[in-house]
C-alpha positions in Angstrom: -18.9 -57.9 -9.1 -22.2 -57.8 -10.9 -21.9 -61.4 -12.1 -21.2 -62.5 -8.5 -23.8 -60.2 -7.0 -26.2 -63.0 -6.1 -24.9 -64.7 -2.9 -26.3 -67.2 -0.4 -25.9 -68.7 3.0 -26.6 -72.4 3.4 -29.1 -73.9 5.7 -27.7 -75.8 8.7 -29.2 -78.2 11.2 -29.6 -75.3 13.6 -31.0 -72.9 11.0 -33.4 -74.8 8.7 -33.5 -72.2 5.9 -31.1 -70.8 3.4 -30.7 -67.1 2.4 -30.3 -65.7 -1.1 -29.5 -62.0 -1.4 -27.7 -59.4 -3.5 -24.4 -58.3 -2.3 -24.9 -55.0 -0.4 -21.3 -54.0 0.1 -18.3 -53.2 -2.1 -14.7 -52.4 -1.2 -14.4 -50.1 -4.2 -17.4 -48.5 -6.0 -21.1 -49.0 -5.6 -22.6 -52.2 -4.0 -24.5 -54.3 -6.6 -27.7 -54.3 -4.5 -27.9 -50.6 -4.9 -27.7 -50.5 -8.7 -29.4 -53.8 -9.5 -32.5 -53.2 -7.4 -34.0 -50.8 -9.9 -33.2 -53.2 -12.7 -35.2 -55.9 -10.8 -38.1 -53.9 -9.4 -38.1 -50.9 -11.8 -38.7 -47.4 -10.5 -36.5 -44.4 -9.8 -32.8 -45.2 -9.7 -30.4 -44.0 -7.1 -28.1 -40.9 -7.5 -24.8 -41.8 -9.1 -21.5 -40.5 -7.5 -20.8 -37.9 -10.2 -24.4 -36.6 -9.9 -23.9 -35.9 -6.2 -20.6 -34.1 -7.0 -22.3 -31.9 -9.7 -25.1 -31.0 -7.2 -22.6 -30.2 -4.5 -20.8 -27.9 -6.9 -24.2 -26.3 -7.8 -23.8 -27.3 -11.5 -26.9 -29.5 -11.5 -30.1 -28.4 -9.7 -31.2 -30.4 -6.7 -33.7 -33.3 -7.4 -32.4 -33.9 -10.9 -30.6 -36.7 -12.6 -28.1 -36.7 -15.5 -28.8 -39.0 -18.4 -26.5 -39.6 -21.5 -26.9 -37.1 -24.3 -26.2 -37.6 -28.0 -22.6 -36.5 -27.7 -21.7 -38.8 -24.8 -18.9 -41.4 -25.3 -20.5 -44.7 -24.3 -18.7 -47.9 -23.2 -19.9 -51.3 -24.3 -22.4 -51.4 -21.4 -24.1 -48.1 -22.5 -22.6 -46.0 -19.7 -20.8 -42.7 -20.3 -17.1 -43.5 -20.2 -15.4 -42.9 -16.9 -12.7 -40.8 -18.7 -15.2 -38.3 -20.0 -17.0 -38.1 -16.7 -13.7 -37.4 -15.0 -12.8 -34.6 -17.5 -16.2 -33.0 -16.9 -15.9 -33.0 -13.2 -12.3 -31.7 -13.4 -13.2 -28.8 -15.7 -16.3 -27.8 -13.7 -14.3 -27.9 -10.5 -16.6 -30.5 -9.0 -13.9 -32.9 -7.8 -13.7 -33.5 -4.1 -9.9 -33.3 -4.3 -9.3 -29.7 -5.5 -5.9 -30.7 -6.9 -7.8 -32.9 -9.4 -9.7 -29.9 -10.7 -8.5 -28.1 -13.8 -6.3 -25.0 -13.3 -6.6 -21.7 -15.3 -3.4 -22.5 -17.2 -4.6 -26.0 -18.3 -8.0 -24.4 -19.2 -6.2 -21.9 -21.6 -4.2 -24.8 -23.2 -7.5 -26.7 -23.7 -9.2 -23.8 -25.4 -6.2 -23.4 -27.8 -6.9 -26.9 -29.1 -10.7 -26.8 -29.1 -10.9 -28.4 -32.5 -10.6 -31.8 -30.8 -13.4 -31.0 -28.4 -13.3 -31.6 -24.7 -14.4 -28.1 -23.5 -17.5 -28.6 -21.2 -20.0 -26.2 -19.8 -23.3 -26.4 -18.0 -26.7 -25.1 -19.0 -29.0 -25.0 -15.9 -32.1 -23.6 -17.6 -33.4 -24.1 -21.1 -31.6 -21.8 -23.5 -33.1 -21.8 -27.0 -32.9 -25.4 -28.2 -30.5 -26.4 -25.4 -32.1 -28.3 -22.5 -30.5 -28.2 -19.1 -27.4 -30.3 -19.0 -23.7 -30.6 -19.7 -22.5 -29.7 -23.2 -19.2 -30.0 -25.1 -18.0 -27.1 -27.2 -16.3 -28.1 -30.4 -15.0 -26.6 -33.6 -16.2 -27.8 -37.0 -15.5 -26.9 -40.6 -18.5 -24.6 -40.4 -17.6 -22.9 -37.1 -18.2 -23.7 -33.5 -20.9 -26.1 -32.3 -22.1 -27.8 -29.1 -23.2 -31.3 -28.4 -25.0 -32.7 -25.3 -23.1 -35.1 -23.1 -25.6 -35.2 -20.2 -29.2 -34.0 -20.1 -30.7 -33.1 -16.7 -34.1 -34.6 -16.0 -36.3 -35.0 -12.9 -37.2 -38.6 -13.8 -34.7 -41.4 -14.3 -36.8 -44.5 -14.1 -36.0 -48.1 -15.1 -38.4 -50.6 -16.3 -38.0 -54.0 -14.7 -35.5 -55.9 -16.8 -34.3 -58.9 -14.8 -37.0 -61.1 -13.2 -34.6 -62.8 -10.8 -37.4 -64.1 -8.6 -39.0 -66.0 -11.5 -35.6 -67.4 -12.4 -35.1 -68.5 -8.8 -38.5 -70.2 -8.8 -37.7 -72.1 -12.0 -34.4 -73.3 -10.6 -36.2 -74.3 -7.3 -38.8 -76.3 -9.2 -36.2 -78.0 -11.3 -33.6 -78.9 -8.7 -35.4 -79.1 -5.3 -37.0 -82.6 -5.7 -33.6 -84.2 -6.5 -31.7 -82.5 -3.7 -34.4 -82.9 -1.2 -34.7 -86.6 -1.7 -30.9 -87.1 -1.7 -30.5 -85.2 1.6 -33.5 -86.9 3.1 -32.0 -90.3 2.3 -28.6 -89.2 3.8 -30.4 -88.0 7.0 -32.3 -91.3 7.3 -29.1 -93.4 6.8 -27.3 -91.5 9.5 -30.2 -91.2 11.9 -29.8 -92.7 15.4 -33.4 -93.9 15.2 -32.6 -96.0 12.1 -33.9 -99.5 12.5 -36.2 -98.6 15.4 -39.9 -99.1 14.8 
């Protein structure tokens, strides 16, 4: 969806201009225009779906964002893996569908196999060296430990990364003379005024 996010509408004899835009709707997930805009212009990014759910549950304070911590499982795009996000929401009871939230029985089973990790909890205010965020409790050879999965912050800004307007201008400068002259020639050949002085 991201690769095909840039779309266009052709000019017509009735409408003498074309439109180029980022796709602003999606049948499943977030529309590209919403998440690409910050990459193009920079600035504060929009709230992600799981952040809204955490705030609705009261797990994350209002006005904050969740950024990946050192213990987050990242995919090849640098995002926290959907499976880990799903487990966190389920354990914290933040799912919109209550049947997807973890029950007390499954919570006890999870704690019994803590050595593999996967037990999550929230710190809302700084506690010792722990910043506000979502942490995973694990067992190590030296005892129990925690690692950050998400850190809560009031600022989640992007620097401009994709200068799509400069790219569009380069393509315009490169292609426009050829296509303009070709279409002008076609228009002159088919003109009803052809041959009239």
